[in-house]
C-alpha positions in Angstrom: -112.7 -72.4 11.1 -113.2 -72.5 7.3 -110.9 -74.8 5.3 -108.7 -73.4 2.6 -110.2 -73.6 -0.8 -108.5 -73.9 -4.2 -108.7 -71.0 -6.6 -110.6 -73.3 -9.0 -113.8 -73.4 -7.0 -114.3 -69.6 -7.1 -114.5 -69.0 -3.4 -112.7 -66.8 -1.0 -109.1 -68.0 -0.8 -107.2 -65.9 1.7 -104.1 -67.1 3.4 -104.3 -67.1 7.2 -102.3 -63.9 7.6 -104.3 -61.9 5.1 -107.6 -63.1 6.6 -106.4 -62.2 10.1 -105.3 -58.7 8.9 -108.6 -58.1 7.1 -110.6 -59.2 10.1 -108.5 -57.0 12.4 -109.0 -54.0 10.2 -112.7 -54.5 9.8 -113.2 -54.8 13.6 -111.4 -51.5 13.9 -113.5 -50.0 11.1 -116.7 -51.2 12.9 -115.5 -49.2 16.0 -114.9 -46.1 13.8 -118.3 -46.4 12.2 -120.0 -46.6 15.6 -118.0 -43.5 16.6 -119.4 -41.7 13.5 -122.9 -42.7 14.5 -122.4 -41.3 18.0 -121.1 -38.1 16.4 -124.2 -37.8 14.3 -126.4 -38.2 17.3 -124.6 -35.3 19.0 -125.8 -31.9 17.7 -122.7 -30.1 19.0 -120.4 -32.0 16.6 -119.0 -30.0 13.7 -119.9 -31.4 10.2 -116.3 -31.3 9.0 -115.2 -33.5 11.9 -117.8 -36.1 10.8 -116.6 -35.8 7.3 -113.0 -36.5 8.4 -114.1 -39.6 10.2 -116.1 -40.8 7.2 -113.0 -40.3 5.0 -110.9 -42.2 7.5 -113.4 -45.1 7.4 -113.3 -45.0 3.6 -109.5 -45.2 3.5 -109.5 -48.1 6.0 -112.1 -50.0 3.8 -109.8 -49.4 0.8 -107.0 -51.0 2.7 -109.1 -54.1 3.4 -110.1 -54.2 -0.3 -106.4 -54.1 -1.2 -105.7 -57.1 1.1 -108.4 -59.2 -0.6 -107.4 -57.9 -4.1 -103.8 -58.9 -3.5 -104.9 -62.4 -2.4 -107.1 -62.7 -5.5 -104.3 -61.6 -7.8 -101.9 -64.1 -6.2 -104.3 -67.1 -5.9 -106.6 -66.7 -8.9 -105.2 -64.3 -11.5 -101.6 -65.5 -11.6 -102.8 -69.1 -12.1 -105.5 -68.4 -14.6 -103.5 -69.3 -17.7 -102.6 -72.7 -16.2 -106.2 -73.4 -15.4 -107.4 -72.2 -18.8 -109.8 -69.6 -17.6 -107.6 -66.4 -18.2 -110.3 -64.6 -20.2 -113.0 -65.2 -17.6 -110.7 -64.2 -14.8 -109.6 -61.0 -16.5 -113.3 -60.1 -17.2 -114.1 -60.6 -13.6 -111.2 -58.4 -12.5 -112.1 -55.7 -14.9 -115.7 -55.7 -13.8 -114.8 -55.3 -10.1 -112.1 -52.7 -10.8 -114.6 -50.3 -12.3 -116.0 -49.8 -8.8 -112.6 -48.9 -7.3 
């Protein structure tokens, strides 16, 4: 198991419950993606049904992203001023938020 890292070293810093929840959700998503693949291999499946499943996977991925974002806000952004890297931290966050 990976050790917890401080926000200063710029690495993933998720508390145990957030990490567990993110992994649980991603394993579920993996199952849904495999289901979509099976649907696409079956010529009798209706396109709209595939699109619904893709939308469900997309929503689930957004929830995982929110778990990681919340952790980042808590462990990195909130403490940026104390560390003296608030400008850099804000720039990083603005860069990633443009993809959301």
